[in-house]
C-alpha positions in Angstrom: -113.8 -167.1 232.1 -113.9 -167.4 235.9 -111.1 -164.7 236.0 -113.5 -162.4 234.1 -116.2 -162.9 236.7 -113.7 -162.3 239.5 -112.5 -159.1 237.9 -116.1 -157.7 237.4 -117.1 -158.7 240.9 -113.9 -157.1 242.5 -113.8 -153.9 240.6 -117.4 -152.8 240.6 -119.4 -151.0 243.2 -122.4 -150.7 240.8 -125.7 -149.2 241.8 -128.8 -150.8 240.3 -130.3 -147.5 239.2 -127.2 -146.0 237.7 -125.5 -146.8 234.5 -121.9 -147.8 234.4 -119.2 -149.8 232.7 -118.7 -153.2 234.5 -115.8 -154.3 232.5 -113.6 -152.4 230.1 -111.5 -154.9 228.1 -110.6 -152.2 225.6 -108.4 -150.6 228.3 -106.0 -153.6 227.7 -105.3 -154.4 231.4 -106.5 -157.9 230.7 -105.1 -158.7 227.2 -107.1 -161.9 226.7 -110.4 -160.0 227.2 -109.3 -156.8 225.2 -112.2 -157.5 222.7 -115.0 -157.1 225.4 -116.8 -154.3 227.1 -119.8 -155.0 229.4 -122.0 -152.1 230.3 -124.9 -151.7 232.7 -127.9 -149.8 231.7 -130.5 -151.0 234.3 -132.2 -153.3 233.6 -130.2 -154.2 230.6 -126.6 -155.6 230.3 -125.0 -154.6 227.0 -122.0 -156.9 226.1 -120.0 -155.4 223.1 -117.4 -157.6 221.3 -114.9 -156.2 218.8 -114.1 -159.8 217.3 -116.2 -162.8 216.6 -117.0 -165.0 219.6 -118.4 -168.5 219.6 -121.7 -169.7 221.0 -120.0 -171.4 223.9 -118.4 -168.1 224.7 -121.7 -166.3 224.6 -123.1 -168.9 227.1 -120.1 -168.4 229.4 -120.6 -164.7 229.4 -124.3 -165.1 230.3 -123.3 -167.5 233.2 -120.7 -164.7 234.3 -123.5 -162.1 234.4 -125.7 -164.5 236.4 -123.0 -164.9 239.0 -122.6 -161.2 239.8 -124.1 -160.6 243.1 -127.0 -158.1 243.5 -127.1 -157.3 239.7 -130.9 -157.2 239.1 -130.9 -157.4 235.3 -133.8 -158.4 232.9 -131.9 -158.3 229.6 -128.6 -159.4 228.2 -127.8 -158.0 224.8 -124.7 -158.6 222.5 -123.5 -155.8 220.2 -121.1 -157.0 217.5 -118.8 -154.0 216.6 -116.6 -156.0 214.3 -119.5 -156.2 211.9 -121.1 -153.2 210.2 -124.9 -153.2 210.3 -125.2 -156.5 212.3 -128.3 -156.6 214.5 -127.9 -156.6 218.1 -128.3 -160.1 219.5 -130.6 -160.8 222.4 -129.1 -163.3 224.8 -131.8 -163.1 227.5 -134.9 -161.0 227.6 -135.6 -158.3 225.1 -134.5 -155.0 223.7 -136.9 -152.7 225.6 -138.3 -149.6 224.1 -137.8 -146.3 225.8 -134.6 -147.4 227.4 -132.6 -144.8 229.5 -129.3 -144.3 230.9 -129.5 -142.7 234.3 -126.4 -140.8 235.6 -126.5 -138.5 238.7 -130.3 -138.3 238.5 -130.2 -137.3 234.8 -131.8 -139.4 232.2 -130.7 -140.0 228.5 -132.5 -141.8 225.8 -130.9 -145.0 224.5 -131.2 -146.8 221.2 -130.1 -150.3 222.2 -131.1 -151.6 218.8 -128.2 -149.6 217.2 -125.4 -151.9 216.2 -122.7 -149.1 216.7 -123.5 -146.1 218.9 -126.4 -146.3 221.3 -126.7 -142.6 222.0 -124.6 -142.2 225.2 -120.9 -142.4 226.1 -120.1 -143.6 229.5 -116.5 -142.5 229.4 -117.6 -138.8 229.5 -119.1 -139.0 233.0 -116.4 -136.9 234.6 -116.7 -134.5 231.8 -120.4 -134.0 232.4 -119.6 -133.5 236.2 -117.1 -130.9 235.3 -119.6 -129.1 233.1 -122.2 -129.1 235.9 -119.7 -127.4 238.2 -118.5 -124.8 235.7 -121.4 -123.7 233.7 -123.4 -121.5 236.1 -124.4 -118.2 234.3 -122.5 -119.1 231.3 -123.5 -119.0 227.6 -122.2 -122.3 226.1 -121.4 -123.5 222.6 -121.5 -127.3 222.3 -119.7 -128.4 219.2 -120.2 -132.0 217.8 -123.0 -132.2 220.3 -124.3 -135.6 219.3 -127.3 -136.3 221.6 -126.5 -133.4 223.8 -125.7 -135.0 227.2 -123.1 -132.2 227.9 -125.7 -129.6 227.2 -128.1 -131.2 229.7 -125.3 -131.2 232.2 -124.5 -127.5 231.5 -128.2 -126.5 232.0 -128.4 -128.6 235.2 -125.4 -126.6 236.4 -127.1 -123.2 235.8 -126.1 -122.3 232.2 -127.9 -119.3 230.7 -128.1 -120.9 227.3 -126.5 -123.7 225.2 -126.1 -123.7 221.5 -125.9 -127.4 220.3 -124.3 -128.0 216.8 -124.0 -131.2 215.0 -124.5 -132.5 211.5 -126.8 -135.2 212.5 -130.4 -134.1 212.7 -131.4 -137.4 214.2 -128.9 -137.0 217.0 -130.1 -133.5 217.7 -133.7 -134.7 217.8 -132.6 -137.3 220.5 -130.9 -134.4 222.1 -134.1 -132.3 222.2 -135.9 -135.3 223.8 -133.0 -135.6 226.4 -133.6 -131.9 227.4 -137.4 -132.4 227.7 -136.9 -135.6 229.8 -134.7 -133.7 232.2 -136.8 -130.5 232.3 -134.3 -128.1 230.8 -135.7 -127.6 227.2 -136.2 -123.9 227.5 -132.7 -122.6 227.2 -131.2 -124.8 224.4 -131.0 -124.5 220.8 -130.3 -127.4 218.3 -128.5 -126.4 215.0 -127.8 -128.9 212.3 -124.6 -127.2 210.9 -121.6 -128.5 209.3 -119.2 -127.0 211.8 -116.3 -126.7 209.5 -118.2 -124.4 207.0 -120.3 -122.4 209.7 -117.8 -120.4 211.8 -119.2 -117.0 210.6 -122.7 -118.1 211.7 -121.4 -119.4 215.1 -119.5 -116.2 215.7 -122.8 -114.2 215.3 -124.4 -116.3 218.1 -121.7 -115.5 220.5 -119.5 -114.5 222.1 -119.5 -117.5 224.5 -118.3 -118.1 228.0 -117.7 -121.9 227.5 -117.0 -123.8 224.3 -117.0 -127.7 224.3 -115.2 -129.3 221.5 -115.9 -133.1 221.5 -115.4 -134.3 217.8 -115.4 -137.8 216.4 -111.9 -138.9 215.4 -113.0 -139.4 211.8 -116.3 -138.2 210.4 -115.5 -139.1 206.7 -115.1 -135.9 204.5 -116.6 -133.6 207.0 -114.1 -133.9 209.8 -110.9 -135.6 210.5 -108.9 -134.7 213.7 -105.5 -134.4 212.3 -106.7 -132.4 209.3 -109.3 -130.1 211.0 -109.1 -129.8 214.7 -106.7 -126.9 214.4 -109.2 -125.0 212.3 -111.6 -124.9 215.2 -108.9 -123.9 217.8 -107.7 -121.0 215.7 -111.4 -119.6 215.6 -111.8 -119.7 219.4 -110.5 -116.3 220.2 -113.1 -114.5 218.0 -115.9 -116.6 219.3 -115.4 -116.2 223.1 -115.4 -113.6 225.9 -112.5 -112.7 228.2 -111.9 -115.5 230.7 -113.8 -118.1 228.6 -113.3 -121.7 229.2 -112.7 -124.4 226.5 -113.3 -128.1 227.1 -111.3 -129.7 224.3 -111.7 -133.5 223.9 -109.7 -136.1 221.9 -110.7 -139.7 221.6 -108.1 -141.1 219.2 -106.1 -144.0 220.6 -103.1 -142.9 218.4 -102.9 -139.2 219.6 -102.0 -138.2 223.1 -103.0 -135.2 225.2 -99.8 -133.5 224.1 -101.4 -133.2 220.6 -104.1 -130.8 222.0 -101.6 -128.8 223.9 -99.5 -128.2 220.8 -102.6 -127.2 218.8 -103.5 -124.5 221.4 -99.9 -123.4 221.8 -99.6 -122.8 217.9 -103.2 -121.7 217.1 -104.7 -120.2 220.3 -102.0 -118.3 222.1 -104.6 -116.3 224.2 -105.5 -119.5 225.8 -103.6 -121.3 228.7 -104.0 -124.9 230.0 -105.9 -124.9 233.2 -106.5 -128.5 234.1 -107.2 -132.0 232.8 -110.2 -134.3 233.5 -109.9 -137.9 233.6 -112.0 -140.3 231.5 -114.4 -142.3 233.8 -112.5 -145.3 232.5 -109.2 -143.9 233.6 -108.5 -146.6 236.2 -109.5 -149.4 233.9 -107.0 -148.6 231.3 -103.3 -149.8 231.0 -102.5 -146.5 229.2 -105.2 -143.8 229.7 -103.5 -141.8 226.9 -105.1 -144.2 224.5 -108.6 -143.4 225.7 -110.6 -140.2 226.1 -108.5 -137.0 226.7 -110.4 -134.0 228.2 -108.4 -130.8 228.6 -109.5 -127.4 229.9 -108.1 -124.2 228.7 -108.8 -120.5 229.8 -108.7 -117.3 227.8 -106.2 -115.0 229.4 
């Protein structure tokens, strides 16, 4: 475990006010710790484990956190992703209500009680930064918007409007609160559509200058990447303006970026690859292709 402490201390230049990932075992650079992630949401440390760990290991992890210089935490929590529905375990402190993720002065609501997804994805930090830089005076369609962090980023970057679409009303409700917290709630809409059956309605709300596609890999019967992603790609031309930008994301560890390039080549021939954006975990991953892929396309 001392090796883990050394890795965290060496590889992090964390800021006490800003959220970040302190350790990304899922990136497989350190195989003996591949079941662990450690995130910093001031003043809370969230440890996530993907396999059962002993009480002794829990105590060692707490000692590691205590040994990190200048880390001013109040709480240490343990999320057990290998068990569905398992409560988050409090190792030190408490689960604070009204917890926030702070990134580039923006604030996002967290549900640290949730045993799976807490409402915010740290690996999309560079994607949010790209959106801020490329959304000025644009109308934006944000598909699979979840809690709408990309919408907040777009409006902070000067977007004219953002249409957020997600099946989950509770996620959209959190998204609305995120807009209010960041004082950008006047130009966003929140629509609880099943995207795959709503293309006609979405087309009427366009055409758009920027479309964000950030789907889950598998959302049960409603969406599966390999079954459904191409259906969205082939609708892009009729929903967008000339010169429109597409941010296409893929988070399957089994599909590489080339999968998206092939989809656009086959189903959206009016769009050309423009650039790629690294996941914020890029340098922590042995093979970044197994993590989040973010590709940008432009309409010719």
